[in-house]
Biopython code that builds the backbone (N, CA, C, O; Angstrom):
import numpy as np
from Bio.PDB.StructureBuilder import StructureBuilder

atoms = [
    (1, "UNK", "N", (0.581, -1.438, -0.118)),
    (1, "UNK", "CA", (0.108, -0.081, 0.292)),
    (1, "UNK", "C", (0.905, 1.309, -0.301)),
    (1, "UNK", "O", (2.132, 1.217, -0.272)),
    (2, "UNK", "N", (0.623, 1.956, -0.572)),
    (2, "UNK", "CA", (1.134, 3.937, -1.074)),
    (2, "UNK", "C", (0.993, 4.383, 0.427)),
    (2, "UNK", "O", (-0.038, 4.089, 1.033)),
    (3, "UNK", "N", (1.884, 5.004, 0.971)),
    (3, "UNK", "CA", (1.644, 5.814, 2.358)),
    (3, "UNK", "C", (1.503, 7.413, 0.859)),
    (3, "UNK", "O", (2.356, 7.645, 0.002)),
    (4, "UNK", "N", (0.136, 8.196, 1.073)),
    (4, "UNK", "CA", (0.467, 9.484, 0.543)),
    (4, "UNK", "C", (-0.011, 10.953, 2.029)),
    (4, "UNK", "O", (-0.967, 11.063, 2.797)),
    (5, "UNK", "N", (1.032, 11.651, 1.829)),
    (5, "UNK", "CA", (1.301, 13.012, 2.508)),
    (5, "UNK", "C", (0.023, 13.630, 2.461)),
    (5, "UNK", "O", (-0.580, 14.124, 1.509)),
    (6, "UNK", "N", (-0.271, 13.518, 3.613)),
    (6, "UNK", "CA", (-1.577, 15.171, 3.963)),
    (6, "UNK", "C", (-1.565, 16.526, 3.662)),
    (6, "UNK", "O", (-0.806, 16.958, 4.529)),
    (7, "UNK", "N", (-1.987, 17.666, 2.857)),
    (7, "UNK", "CA", (-2.007, 18.765, 3.635)),
    (7, "UNK", "C", (-2.617, 18.793, 3.304)),
    (7, "UNK", "O", (-3.168, 17.980, 2.562)),
    (8, "UNK", "N", (-3.149, 20.573, 3.947)),
    (8, "UNK", "CA", (-4.508, 21.082, 4.138)),
    (8, "UNK", "C", (-4.724, 22.584, 4.134)),
    (8, "UNK", "O", (-4.151, 23.354, 4.904)),
    (9, "UNK", "N", (-5.150, 22.755, 3.680)),
    (9, "UNK", "CA", (-5.468, 24.668, 4.071)),
    (9, "UNK", "C", (-5.664, 24.700, 5.048)),
    (9, "UNK", "O", (-6.622, 24.244, 5.673)),
    (10, "UNK", "N", (-4.796, 25.244, 5.377)),
    (10, "UNK", "CA", (-5.712, 26.191, 6.234)),
    (10, "UNK", "C", (-5.692, 27.725, 7.012)),
    (10, "UNK", "O", (-4.762, 28.032, 7.757)),
    (11, "UNK", "N", (-6.356, 28.253, 6.852)),
    (11, "UNK", "CA", (-6.506, 30.127, 7.631)),
    (11, "UNK", "C", (-6.532, 30.910, 9.387)),
    (11, "UNK", "O", (-7.367, 31.564, 10.014)),
    (12, "UNK", "N", (-5.627, 30.581, 9.571)),
    (12, "UNK", "CA", (-5.098, 32.001, 10.582)),
    (12, "UNK", "C", (-5.387, 33.099, 11.109)),
    (12, "UNK", "O", (-4.835, 34.027, 10.518)),
    (13, "UNK", "N", (-6.155, 33.485, 12.161)),
    (13, "UNK", "CA", (-6.598, 34.288, 12.246)),
    (13, "UNK", "C", (-6.313, 35.392, 13.802)),
    (13, "UNK", "O", (-7.090, 35.826, 14.653)),
    (14, "UNK", "N", (-5.041, 35.506, 13.628)),
    (14, "UNK", "CA", (-4.977, 36.013, 15.328)),
    (14, "UNK", "C", (-5.634, 37.684, 15.145)),
    (14, "UNK", "O", (-5.696, 38.524, 14.246)),
    (15, "UNK", "N", (-6.095, 37.550, 16.706)),
    (15, "UNK", "CA", (-6.356, 38.788, 17.142)),
    (15, "UNK", "C", (-6.692, 38.759, 18.651)),
    (15, "UNK", "O", (-7.421, 38.000, 19.289)),
    (16, "UNK", "N", (-5.790, 40.023, 19.103)),
    (16, "UNK", "CA", (-6.075, 40.710, 20.329)),
    (16, "UNK", "C", (-5.017, 39.704, 21.097)),
    (16, "UNK", "O", (-5.265, 39.307, 22.236)),
    (17, "UNK", "N", (-3.860, 39.333, 20.418)),
    (17, "UNK", "CA", (-3.261, 38.020, 20.523)),
    (17, "UNK", "C", (-2.997, 36.003, 21.445)),
    (17, "UNK", "O", (-2.143, 35.336, 22.029)),
    (18, "UNK", "N", (-4.976, 35.891, 20.769)),
    (18, "UNK", "CA", (-4.806, 35.093, 20.874)),
    (18, "UNK", "C", (-4.446, 34.247, 19.037)),
    (18, "UNK", "O", (-4.119, 35.016, 18.133)),
    (19, "UNK", "N", (-4.541, 32.976, 18.785)),
    (19, "UNK", "CA", (-4.267, 32.426, 18.128)),
    (19, "UNK", "C", (-6.097, 31.729, 17.218)),
    (19, "UNK", "O", (-6.785, 30.934, 17.857)),
    (20, "UNK", "N", (-6.451, 32.097, 16.117)),
    (20, "UNK", "CA", (-7.087, 31.150, 16.125)),
    (20, "UNK", "C", (-7.699, 30.205, 14.634)),
    (20, "UNK", "O", (-7.783, 30.979, 13.681)),
    (21, "UNK", "N", (-8.012, 29.128, 14.360)),
    (21, "UNK", "CA", (-7.669, 28.459, 13.246)),
    (21, "UNK", "C", (-8.888, 27.903, 12.532)),
    (21, "UNK", "O", (-9.827, 27.458, 13.192)),
    (22, "UNK", "N", (-8.909, 27.915, 10.898)),
    (22, "UNK", "CA", (-9.930, 27.519, 10.264)),
    (22, "UNK", "C", (-9.476, 26.654, 8.707)),
    (22, "UNK", "O", (-8.386, 26.492, 8.158)),
    (23, "UNK", "N", (-10.791, 26.252, 8.372)),
    (23, "UNK", "CA", (-10.484, 25.295, 7.339)),
    (23, "UNK", "C", (-9.958, 26.196, 6.125)),
    (23, "UNK", "O", (-8.939, 26.087, 5.444)),
    (24, "UNK", "N", (-11.554, 27.608, 6.072)),
    (24, "UNK", "CA", (-10.918, 27.982, 5.322)),
    (24, "UNK", "C", (-12.178, 29.697, 5.354)),
    (24, "UNK", "O", (-13.030, 29.766, 6.239)),
    (25, "UNK", "N", (-12.035, 30.890, 4.252)),
    (25, "UNK", "CA", (-12.421, 31.821, 4.920)),
    (25, "UNK", "C", (-13.741, 31.603, 5.116)),
    (25, "UNK", "O", (-14.013, 31.497, 6.312)),
    (26, "UNK", "N", (-14.536, 31.512, 4.483)),
    (26, "UNK", "CA", (-16.319, 31.534, 5.126)),
    (26, "UNK", "C", (-15.964, 30.722, 6.083)),
    (26, "UNK", "O", (-16.888, 31.032, 6.836)),
    (27, "UNK", "N", (-15.191, 29.671, 6.871)),
    (27, "UNK", "CA", (-15.828, 29.491, 8.237)),
    (27, "UNK", "C", (-15.434, 31.133, 8.926)),
    (27, "UNK", "O", (-16.297, 31.768, 9.533)),
    (28, "UNK", "N", (-14.409, 31.522, 8.777)),
    (28, "UNK", "CA", (-13.567, 32.115, 9.791)),
    (28, "UNK", "C", (-14.266, 32.965, 9.412)),
    (28, "UNK", "O", (-14.211, 33.771, 10.341)),
    (29, "UNK", "N", (-15.160, 33.534, 8.389)),
    (29, "UNK", "CA", (-16.247, 35.011, 8.470)),
    (29, "UNK", "C", (-17.815, 34.207, 9.140)),
    (29, "UNK", "O", (-18.850, 34.640, 9.646)),
    (30, "UNK", "N", (-17.332, 32.990, 8.839)),
    (30, "UNK", "CA", (-19.359, 32.679, 9.671)),
    (30, "UNK", "C", (-18.834, 33.181, 11.136)),
    (30, "UNK", "O", (-19.501, 34.081, 11.646)),
    (31, "UNK", "N", (-17.887, 32.771, 11.748)),
    (31, "UNK", "CA", (-17.172, 32.402, 13.179)),
    (31, "UNK", "C", (-17.200, 34.009, 13.665)),
    (31, "UNK", "O", (-17.062, 34.230, 14.868)),
    (32, "UNK", "N", (-17.390, 35.213, 12.668)),
    (32, "UNK", "CA", (-16.358, 36.253, 13.013)),
    (32, "UNK", "C", (-17.157, 37.504, 12.135)),
    (32, "UNK", "O", (-17.029, 37.819, 10.952)),
    (33, "UNK", "N", (-18.161, 38.164, 13.367)),
    (33, "UNK", "CA", (-18.711, 39.057, 11.519)),
    (33, "UNK", "C", (-17.430, 40.308, 11.603)),
    (33, "UNK", "O", (-16.273, 40.347, 12.024)),
    (34, "UNK", "N", (-18.261, 41.139, 11.029)),
    (34, "UNK", "CA", (-17.176, 42.116, 9.570)),
    (34, "UNK", "C", (-17.143, 43.174, 10.965)),
    (34, "UNK", "O", (-16.207, 43.966, 11.068)),
    (35, "UNK", "N", (-18.082, 43.131, 11.874)),
    (35, "UNK", "CA", (-17.579, 44.710, 13.140)),
    (35, "UNK", "C", (-16.192, 43.571, 14.074)),
    (35, "UNK", "O", (-15.252, 44.076, 14.688)),
    (36, "UNK", "N", (-16.364, 42.399, 13.977)),
    (36, "UNK", "CA", (-15.824, 41.815, 15.216)),
    (36, "UNK", "C", (-14.770, 41.371, 14.648)),
    (36, "UNK", "O", (-14.121, 40.736, 15.479)),
    (37, "UNK", "N", (-14.159, 41.391, 13.414)),
    (37, "UNK", "CA", (-12.471, 41.579, 12.558)),
    (37, "UNK", "C", (-12.322, 42.536, 11.513)),
    (37, "UNK", "O", (-11.440, 42.281, 10.694)),
    (38, "UNK", "N", (-13.054, 43.691, 11.338)),
    (38, "UNK", "CA", (-12.569, 44.396, 10.369)),
    (38, "UNK", "C", (-13.568, 44.390, 8.746)),
    (38, "UNK", "O", (-14.284, 45.293, 8.314)),
    (39, "UNK", "N", (-13.413, 43.679, 8.425)),
    (39, "UNK", "CA", (-13.566, 43.038, 7.217)),
    (39, "UNK", "C", (-14.621, 42.190, 7.043)),
    (39, "UNK", "O", (-15.156, 41.719, 8.047)),
    (40, "UNK", "N", (-14.977, 41.939, 6.064)),
    (40, "UNK", "CA", (-16.023, 40.851, 5.105)),
    (40, "UNK", "C", (-15.127, 39.916, 3.704)),
    (40, "UNK", "O", (-14.354, 40.052, 2.756)),
    (41, "UNK", "N", (-16.128, 38.726, 4.651)),
    (41, "UNK", "CA", (-16.198, 37.564, 3.731)),
    (41, "UNK", "C", (-15.991, 37.694, 1.534)),
    (41, "UNK", "O", (-15.264, 36.983, 0.841)),
    (42, "UNK", "N", (-16.742, 38.609, 1.151)),
    (42, "UNK", "CA", (-16.762, 39.415, -0.493)),
    (42, "UNK", "C", (-15.270, 40.097, 0.059)),
    (42, "UNK", "O", (-15.790, 41.157, 0.406)),
    (43, "UNK", "N", (-14.190, 40.243, 0.314)),
    (43, "UNK", "CA", (-13.587, 41.530, 0.590)),
    (43, "UNK", "C", (-12.553, 40.171, 0.816)),
    (43, "UNK", "O", (-12.417, 39.223, 0.042)),
    (44, "UNK", "N", (-12.082, 40.327, 1.729)),
    (44, "UNK", "CA", (-11.565, 38.000, 1.923)),
    (44, "UNK", "C", (-11.626, 37.051, 1.075)),
    (44, "UNK", "O", (-11.209, 35.910, 1.272)),
    (45, "UNK", "N", (-12.068, 37.394, 0.232)),
    (45, "UNK", "CA", (-12.719, 35.912, -0.853)),
    (45, "UNK", "C", (-11.368, 36.563, -1.531)),
    (45, "UNK", "O", (-10.404, 35.799, -1.487)),
    (46, "UNK", "N", (-11.050, 38.240, -2.345)),
    (46, "UNK", "CA", (-10.681, 37.890, -3.561)),
    (46, "UNK", "C", (-9.063, 38.934, -3.154)),
    (46, "UNK", "O", (-8.439, 39.825, -3.731)),
    (47, "UNK", "N", (-8.968, 38.397, -2.227)),
    (47, "UNK", "CA", (-7.183, 38.712, -1.986)),
    (47, "UNK", "C", (-6.570, 37.585, -1.591)),
    (47, "UNK", "O", (-7.042, 36.617, -0.995)),
    (48, "UNK", "N", (-5.166, 37.849, -2.082)),
    (48, "UNK", "CA", (-4.798, 36.534, -2.771)),
    (48, "UNK", "C", (-3.575, 36.633, -0.722)),
    (48, "UNK", "O", (-2.474, 37.090, -0.417)),
    (49, "UNK", "N", (-4.206, 36.228, -0.293)),
    (49, "UNK", "CA", (-3.986, 36.232, 1.130)),
    (49, "UNK", "C", (-3.023, 34.948, 1.281)),
    (49, "UNK", "O", (-3.305, 33.914, 0.675)),
    (50, "UNK", "N", (-1.817, 35.039, 2.147)),
    (50, "UNK", "CA", (-0.377, 34.077, 1.362)),
    (50, "UNK", "C", (-0.479, 34.428, 3.502)),
    (50, "UNK", "O", (-0.993, 35.304, 4.199)),
    (51, "UNK", "N", (0.637, 32.693, 3.875)),
    (51, "UNK", "CA", (1.651, 33.353, 4.997)),
    (51, "UNK", "C", (2.810, 34.380, 5.131)),
    (51, "UNK", "O", (3.183, 34.799, 6.227)),
    (52, "UNK", "N", (3.330, 34.742, 3.996)),
    (52, "UNK", "CA", (4.188, 35.281, 3.366)),
    (52, "UNK", "C", (3.247, 36.795, 3.131)),
    (52, "UNK", "O", (3.649, 37.837, 3.649)),
    (53, "UNK", "N", (2.115, 36.761, 2.391)),
    (53, "UNK", "CA", (1.528, 37.945, 2.466)),
    (53, "UNK", "C", (0.127, 38.219, 2.922)),
    (53, "UNK", "O", (-0.873, 38.264, 2.206)),
    (54, "UNK", "N", (0.205, 38.407, 4.295)),
    (54, "UNK", "CA", (-1.636, 38.037, 5.332)),
    (54, "UNK", "C", (-2.812, 39.891, 5.133)),
    (54, "UNK", "O", (-2.564, 41.033, 4.745)),
    (55, "UNK", "N", (-3.506, 39.478, 5.439)),
    (55, "UNK", "CA", (-4.078, 41.119, 5.529)),
    (55, "UNK", "C", (-3.798, 41.784, 6.949)),
    (55, "UNK", "O", (-2.859, 41.407, 7.650)),
    (56, "UNK", "N", (-4.403, 42.484, 7.210)),
    (56, "UNK", "CA", (-3.818, 43.368, 8.125)),
    (56, "UNK", "C", (-4.043, 43.659, 8.244)),
    (56, "UNK", "O", (-3.993, 44.442, 7.296)),
    (57, "UNK", "N", (-5.361, 44.560, 9.808)),
    (57, "UNK", "CA", (-5.884, 46.170, 9.653)),
    (57, "UNK", "C", (-5.979, 46.109, 11.044)),
    (57, "UNK", "O", (-5.681, 44.956, 11.357)),
    (58, "UNK", "N", (-6.364, 47.066, 12.489)),
    (58, "UNK", "CA", (-6.246, 47.416, 12.825)),
    (58, "UNK", "C", (-6.808, 46.787, 14.304)),
    (58, "UNK", "O", (-6.844, 47.170, 15.473)),
    (59, "UNK", "N", (-7.243, 45.528, 13.496)),
    (59, "UNK", "CA", (-7.879, 44.575, 14.152)),
    (59, "UNK", "C", (-7.923, 42.875, 14.415)),
    (59, "UNK", "O", (-8.560, 42.218, 15.239)),
    (60, "UNK", "N", (-7.024, 42.492, 13.417)),
    (60, "UNK", "CA", (-6.461, 41.384, 13.401)),
    (60, "UNK", "C", (-5.618, 40.682, 12.594)),
    (60, "UNK", "O", (-5.627, 41.439, 11.623)),
    (61, "UNK", "N", (-4.780, 39.642, 12.238)),
    (61, "UNK", "CA", (-3.941, 39.591, 10.859)),
    (61, "UNK", "C", (-4.351, 37.707, 9.960)),
    (61, "UNK", "O", (-4.394, 36.515, 10.263)),
    (62, "UNK", "N", (-4.441, 38.112, 9.435)),
    (62, "UNK", "CA", (-5.352, 36.953, 7.912)),
    (62, "UNK", "C", (-4.687, 36.761, 7.889)),
    (62, "UNK", "O", (-3.927, 37.727, 7.826)),
    (63, "UNK", "N", (-3.656, 34.683, 7.910)),
    (63, "UNK", "CA", (-2.817, 33.748, 6.623)),
    (63, "UNK", "C", (-3.656, 33.423, 6.532)),
    (63, "UNK", "O", (-4.705, 33.563, 7.161)),
    (64, "UNK", "N", (-3.244, 32.687, 5.355)),
    (64, "UNK", "CA", (-3.539, 30.851, 4.955)),
    (64, "UNK", "C", (-1.919, 30.222, 4.937)),
    (64, "UNK", "O", (-0.774, 30.601, 5.181)),
    (65, "UNK", "N", (-2.374, 29.468, 4.652)),
    (65, "UNK", "CA", (-0.846, 28.010, 4.945)),
    (65, "UNK", "C", (-1.595, 26.708, 4.892)),
    (65, "UNK", "O", (-2.768, 26.415, 4.659)),
    (66, "UNK", "N", (-0.246, 25.862, 5.264)),
    (66, "UNK", "CA", (-0.722, 24.702, 5.043)),
    (66, "UNK", "C", (-0.018, 23.930, 6.240)),
    (66, "UNK", "O", (1.114, 23.899, 6.721)),
    (67, "UNK", "N", (-1.801, 23.047, 6.595)),
    (67, "UNK", "CA", (-0.768, 21.774, 7.887)),
    (67, "UNK", "C", (-0.850, 20.241, 7.237)),
    (67, "UNK", "O", (-1.628, 19.383, 6.820)),
    (68, "UNK", "N", (0.728, 20.595, 7.502)),
    (68, "UNK", "CA", (1.467, 18.890, 6.660)),
    (68, "UNK", "C", (0.353, 17.805, 7.983)),
    (68, "UNK", "O", (0.000, 18.495, 8.940)),
    (69, "UNK", "N", (0.080, 16.972, 8.013)),
    (69, "UNK", "CA", (-0.265, 15.760, 8.842)),
    (69, "UNK", "C", (0.402, 13.876, 8.537)),
    (69, "UNK", "O", (0.300, 13.171, 7.533)),
    (70, "UNK", "N", (0.899, 13.663, 9.566)),
    (70, "UNK", "CA", (1.188, 12.607, 8.770)),
    (70, "UNK", "C", (0.291, 11.742, 7.634)),
    (70, "UNK", "O", (-0.784, 11.910, 7.058)),
    (71, "UNK", "N", (1.840, 10.253, 7.648)),
    (71, "UNK", "CA", (1.145, 10.093, 6.174)),
    (71, "UNK", "C", (0.191, 8.709, 6.672)),
    (71, "UNK", "O", (0.106, 8.050, 7.708)),
    (72, "UNK", "N", (-0.412, 8.680, 5.422)),
    (72, "UNK", "CA", (-2.025, 7.806, 5.272)),
    (72, "UNK", "C", (-1.399, 6.492, 4.856)),
    (72, "UNK", "O", (-0.230, 6.355, 4.495)),
    (73, "UNK", "N", (-2.405, 5.448, 4.958)),
    (73, "UNK", "CA", (-2.293, 3.887, 4.020)),
    (73, "UNK", "C", (-3.782, 4.311, 3.064)),
    (73, "UNK", "O", (-4.645, 5.003, 3.604)),
    (74, "UNK", "N", (-3.940, 3.868, 1.763)),
    (74, "UNK", "CA", (-3.959, 3.914, 0.557)),
    (74, "UNK", "C", (-5.376, 3.280, 1.255)),
    (74, "UNK", "O", (-6.308, 2.915, 0.538)),
]
sb = StructureBuilder()
sb.init_structure("model")
sb.init_model(0)
sb.init_chain("A")
sb.init_seg("    ")
for serial, (resi, resn, name, xyz) in enumerate(atoms, 1):
    if name == "N":
        sb.init_residue(resn, " ", resi, " ")
    sb.init_atom(name, np.array(xyz, "f"), 0.0, 1.0, " ", f" {name:<3s}", serial, name[0])
structure = sb.get_structure()
């Protein structure tokens, strides 16, 4: 059996010195309102957010990256 490396996208929100992790931008904005984070889903989805190029404002920092998990047998 072949082992496959598992990589998954993750969205990282840094707010008030705390760190939160989401599977995608929609999940993040379903949990936090525009008033909470200072930006809407519609605006965020049109940006090319990466770990090196995060979105920043006076309320939060949002980054996109990868989570690498252990290998799995198929």
